[in-house]
N, C-alpha and C positions, 0 to 999 in steps of 0.2 A: 309253223308256230303262228297262231292266232292273235294278232296286233289290235290295240284300239286305235280306230281310226275314224273319219268323217267329222261330222261335228261334234260329236262328245269327245273325240279325241283332242280336238282344238277348245274345247272348253276347258277340259281338264287342265292341259298345258298353260293356257291364259292363267289358270287360277293357280297355279302352283309355281309358275314361272312369268311373273309379271314383267321381269326385267332380264336380260340376257344375264347367264351365268357368267361368273368371275374367269377371266381368260388367263391362259399360262403366261407366266412371268418369265419365261425362258428369255425374251427379249432384254430384261434387264440384268442378265448375267453376262459377265465379259465372256469374249470370245474364246480367249486360252483357257478359264475355266470350264465352258463346256466342252472344249476339246480334250481335257483332261479327265472330265466326268464320262464322255463317252467312249474314248479309247485309250486312256491311260496317260501318264505322265512323260512315257517313255515315247510317247509318238514325235516329239519336237526334234529327238534326236536321229530321226529315220529321215527327216526331211530335208537335209543338207545336200544340196547339189541338185534337187531335184526339180521337176516339172510338175506341179499339182493342179488338179482341177477339182474346184468345190462344185460339184453338180447340185444346183437348186440352192444357189447361194444366198437366195435372201437379201439383206441388206448388207451383205459382206462382211459382218461381224469376225466370223470364223477365219475367212480368207484373208482378212487384213492381220488378224492376230497370228496368222502363220508365217506371212511376209514380214511382220515385225520381230518375231522371236527367231527368225532363221534368214540371216541376211543373204545368204547364198542359195535361195530359192527362188522360183517363179511361180506365181500361183494364179490361175485363170478362174473367175467366178463367172459361172454360166447361171442365168434365170429367164424365165420368158417373160417376166412382167417388168416394163420399163422403169415403173416407179423404184421397183427395188435396186435396178441397176444403176439408176440415178444417184439414190442413198449411197450404195455401194462405191461408186467413183468418188464422191465426196469425202466418204470415210477415208478412203486409202490417200487422198490429196491432204487431209488432215494429218494422219499419220506418217507422212512422208514417204510412202513406199510405192506411189502410184507408177513408177518406172518399171516394177517388177510385180505389180500386183493390177491386173487388168479385168475388166468386167465386160461380158458380151452376151448375146443370146446363142452363139454357137462359135465354134473354132475348128479349125483345121488342125491344130497341134496334136500332138499324141503326149500322154502323160505317163511318168512313172508311178503316179499315183492319183488316183479318184476318190474322194471323200464326198458322202452324202449324208446330210443331217435332217432326220425327222422330215424326211421328203415322200418315202415308198408308199404311205397311206394316202399321198395325196394325188400320185401320177395317175392319170386316165388309161395309160396304156403301158403299166408296168413291165412285160414281157419287151415292149418296143425299147423302153428305156434301157434295160438289160443291154440288149443288142447294141444300141449307141454307145453305151458305156464300153462295151468289148471293143467295137470300133476306134475308141478314142484312146485305147489302152495300148502303151508300148507292149511288145511280146514277154517281156518279164514283168511287167507290171502289176500292180494290185488294186483291188477297190476295198474300200473299208467305207461299209453302210451301218447306220444306227438310226432306228426309226420307231415309232410309237406313241402312244399306245394303239394296238392294233384294234381290230373291230370288236373283237368280243371281252375285252378288258372293260371294267365297269365305266370308264369313261372314254371309250373306244369312240363313241360320235361325238368327240371333241365338244364343240358349240352345242350340239343337239343333247349333249348328256346333262339335262337340267337335274337329274339325280343318277344313281349307280344304274347302268343299263336301260336307261329310259329311250337309248335309240334302238332296243330289242323290243321294248314293251309297245311303243306309240309307231302308228305307218308312217311311212317316208312323206306320204302326202300332208298330214297331219303336222307333223313337225316342219316342213317345208312352210306350210301357210301360218305355223306360229312364227317361224323365223322372218317372215315377210312384214310383222309388225315393226323389225328393227333395222332391217335390209330390204333396199327397193332395187334389187339389181335383178329380177325377174328370174332368179333361178327356180326351177321346177324340180330338180333332183338333187341328191346327194352330191353329186359329181359337177352340177352346175355352179355350187356356191365358190365364194372367193377360196382358192387353193384346192378345192375338189378333195371329196371322199369318196375313196374306190372300194372301202369295206374289205381288205384284205385281211386274210389271215395269216398265220404263222406257216402252217402248213402249205398254204396256197403260194406263199412267198419260196418256198423250199422248192414245190414242183414248178414255179416259173423258171427258177435259175436251172433246176434240172434239163428244162427244155431249151435254155439258151445256150450261147456260146461260153457262157461262164461256168464255174464250179465253186461249190463251197469249199473252202478251206477248214475253216471253222463257224460255228454259228453258238452263240449263247444267248440266254435271256434272262433279264435282270427282273428277280420277281417282287411283287409288291411287298414293302416293308421287309425285303430281305429274306422272306421264308424258305426255306430250302424245298419245301415239300411242292411249292408251286411252279417250281422247274420240272416236275413229272410231266411226262407227256400228255397225259389225261386232263392235266390242269393248266397246262402252261397257257393255252389260249385265252383263258380265263384271267390268270393270275400274273400275267408278264406285262411290266410298265413299260419295258425298253428291249427291243431286239437288236444285238449287235452280230455282225457277221464281215468275214475276209473272203473276197471271192478272187479267182486267179482264173486264167485263160483254161479253158477244158484241154487237157492233156499238158499243161505246163509242169514242170517239175516244181515242187514246194520251195521257194528261195527260203534261206536263214533270214528271219524276222530282224536279226542285229545286222 
């Protein structure tokens, strides 16, 4: 696909987007509300007595929500950014669950359940992350993943989607140069920006899981505006706002979700 690049692309972007686009307001949503939206209200009923890893926990909103809602569980939030870990620890202290809700860059503990929110489109090595998750999972454990929008969604470029599919219309270089007006971190590629963007597609995610030590038990896509036709395989890359799936160890018998 031919993209608009160079000085022309930068001039157009500066004209149509003189300011940063409005960012996702997910941070304003309560952690328990996000858990329910992503994985259903019955999730909390399955956490009793479990060790849970929140992989890519960010500021700890969901990890703390699980610890508060289920007194007989342990939650370990993992993130590579120290600023997020610091905020998460303070959140756990304020909620009074710091004895059961810990935050770190890594852990040697194995989990009954690994949860990952809005992260797989940001991992620089998603296949490596799948293997890491597999190694952290107990033999009968499960992984619940929810992420999106993926790359071909109208706003799959996240910050770079100044209008629908702008990240597919303009070259990476032009978009990065446009972003440099607002961010001075020296990023030169989509992968360099804060959080990173790996340009993952749904079919690619499925192929990566197939190449890993995990297997997909189920995967579903949530279509834009709930339109069922956008679940069709030919349309889902462009019409899925969210991807949700459950993964198990390869060869593991499917346990009863209840």
